Phi, psi and omega in degrees: 000326179298322178295326177295322182293341176266358179269109186299321180300312180293315183300322179298312182288329177295315177295321176300319179294321176301315181294310186295311180288328177297313178296320179297320183293339180279345185298312178303321178295315180298314180297319179296316179299320183277349188299322181293320180291326183268354181071032181278134172281176176301321178297322179296320176298315180300317180294320181298311180292323180296319179294318177303313181294321181296322178299317178297311186295314187283337182274341186298316178300320178299312180292328176296316177297316180299318181296320178289324186278325185238267189222103181289328180298319179300319181288321180295307180292317180294325180296315178293318178299317178302313183295314178299317182299313184285333172291320174298317179297322180294334176290341179257347187283155171302153186306319184290346180257357183297311183294314176302324179295321178293324178297320176296322179299333183300335177300330178296321177294319178298326179285323185284315192304312180299318180290320181296312181296319181292316180293325178298318181294328182268354183290328179215096185290339178284341181220053188294323179293317177297317180298314181293319179296321180291324175303313179289332175296320176298319177297318179295324178298315176297320181296327182278319188277325191294323177301322178296313180296316181297320179299317179295315183292325177292324178296322183278320191235005183058219184295337176294347174299336176298325177294311181296325182290327191260334189300329183287348182268357185298332178287341188298315177302327179293321177296318178299316181294323184280325192255350180264148171284163179298324182233151182301314182257144179262359176289164180282163178300321179297320178296320180295316181295320180296318180291322178301320179296318178299320179298314181298317179296324184293319184275336178063305184250056184300322180298321178294317180298316179298321180295315178294323177296318178297320178295322176300313181299317181297314180297314185290310190279333176294316179291321180296319178300321178294315181295312183299321184284324191253004170303312179300316182295320182299316182278339169297318178294337178270007173093011178285152175280167179298322179295323182290310181283339172293319178295323179294319177298319178295323179294323175300316180292321179296318176301320178296321180297316179293316180297321180299317180292311182293331176297321177295317178298316181296321181293326176295334182267319188249349184102155187287312189300310180298326179293319178296313183298310183295318181294323178292320177298313181291325177296320179298318179295313181296319181293329178286327186278319193298327180295338181272348182289143178240339178279130188304311184293330177289323176299311179299319181300310186281330174292316177297321178294323177298312178299318179301307184292326179294315185278353172306322188267351190300302182293331181292324178291327174296318178297320177300315180300318179297322182288334181282341180238069186298138179087353180227059188293320180291320177298315179299317179297317179296318180296312185291318180293320176297318179297318178298317179303311185293315181296319180298316178295319179297322178296319178295318179296315181297316179295322178298317179295314180293326180293334175289336181263318176252192178259147177296326178297328178283321188278322190302314179297331183294341180295337177301329180293332178297325180288328174293322175297319178298321178297323177297313179294332179294339176300336184263005175296146178297141177284129181235152171291159190295331184220039177262155176230159181302329177227129186275061177226136186261326186068015181294000000 
């Protein structure tokens, strides 16, 4: 990891990810704070945050294609700059325009993510899984810290707290512009096309592999979206206070942050497919067990273990997607990340609808079976060498 911190290309996209995910994580808090002034119902809050998320998810494939076809550095640096600018603008805007301004800012996240994920994988080809996992760890750090910072700044400065929160991020787009190559790969177009053909010939049934990969994503992320969203509600129904189930949710996220990083290290040593399969099996077991636990330390243990095992595979699945679409790494990153966003949101919505008809206590343990299904589909993932990339060019 120390060598990654001295790699300017990686450091630029890691800091960009911290900024982008950090600002995004503050949006639900900002919308909630403004909801009373704007007269927003709970449904209104949900729609505001949902539209923000949808803009990110649906724009990523477009920006990914643009980055591969034209200039990824412009999109990475420009995406963060766009987001910082509109968050600063929202701090000056009238209250009724703050949320629309933030929704416009979401396009910056959609522009950055495909370029960031692709550049992280190419920053260190000898440790690509570790590099990608560390990239997502920086995003998780921003996601964890920024709501706390935003809450304090809003308490002190109201909406002007957005200015104080964002102003420190203004140098990051300059670092991205200075330290990233124009394109993710430095190989020629002819080399990329030749390698793409070899990849297609090697897999033979690429369409089948992509279909099974999509089913894996649906099984994993739909269930994960349900668990992440409804852990607080489940323990609220069991009589826990907001502070107690809030701490448990944070522990779930902390487990995921640690698991995501260690999963990358393990994949560089043992290969991606076995790490994904084993982590999904263990996640399924932990997710099935934790709702039945009544002893506090056991609840924390199995909820943390569920988060840990789930996020072991997150960055690895992004790498798999990149390898399946050789020569179009930013497009692949945009497609897979956008698809993950949508499936995760759909899973939360579906569980909410079903929980109104059945009980959450009945449904929540059943989500563990989805991870076992994901482990089955992972058996069909292409076998990869531990540190190979579709094109052997670093652009360092």
